[in-house]
Residue, then its C-alpha position, 0 to 999 in steps of 0.5 A: x559504498x553499496x548502492x541503496x536498493x530502491x524500494x519496491x511498491x505494490x499498489x492495488x485496488x481490492x474488491x469491487x472498487x472501480x475508481x483507479x485514477x488516483x492510484x494511477x497518478x500515485x504510481x506514476x509520481x512514485x516512479x518519478x521519485x525513484x521507487x519501483x512500482x507495480x500497479x496490479x489494477x482493479x478487482x484484486x483479492x487480498x490473496x492476489x495482492x499478497x502473492x504478487x508482493x511475494x513474487x516481486x519481493x515488495x517492500x510496501x503494499x499500498x491499497x487504495x480504497x474508495x468504496x468503503x471496503x477498507x474495514x472488511x478487506x484490510x484485515x484479510x490482507x494483513x492476515x495473508x501477510x502474517x501467514x506468509x511471514x511478511x513482517x518487514x513489508x509495510x502495509x499502507x492504505x489510502x483513499x476515502x477513509x473516515x478519520x474514525x476508522x484510522x485507529x482500527x486500521x492501525x491496529x490491523x497492522x496498517x503502518x499509515x493511513x493516507x486520507x486525501x493526502x498529497x503525493x508529497x506526504x506519501x513520498x516523505x513517509x516512504x523516504x523517512x521509513x527507508x532512510x531509517x533502515 
């Protein structure tokens, strides 16, 4: 039986959001769960995130929003992903996101919105997704 490839995850802060403590904790805990995680840091553009995901052959792009820019920047990330044929790459977002915005984000191509979630919820979602493949 072949060993299962560990999921590769790109985590990033996009735009002018300078609050990164939560995404750093998430990165650390995901690594402890066996995921390969690359955290891109602060002040990325949508193009930078997608280019990094392509270079790293990522399975997941996770973006943390605490600045209210999720409805402006998420469609740009989704468009970049579509332009590069990244249909199999999951786009997930989390942070301070109003529940009323979740449906719009899902319509943009986001697979899951995590609002104030525990890391266990993120891990369970990712494990469930990759076990189905």
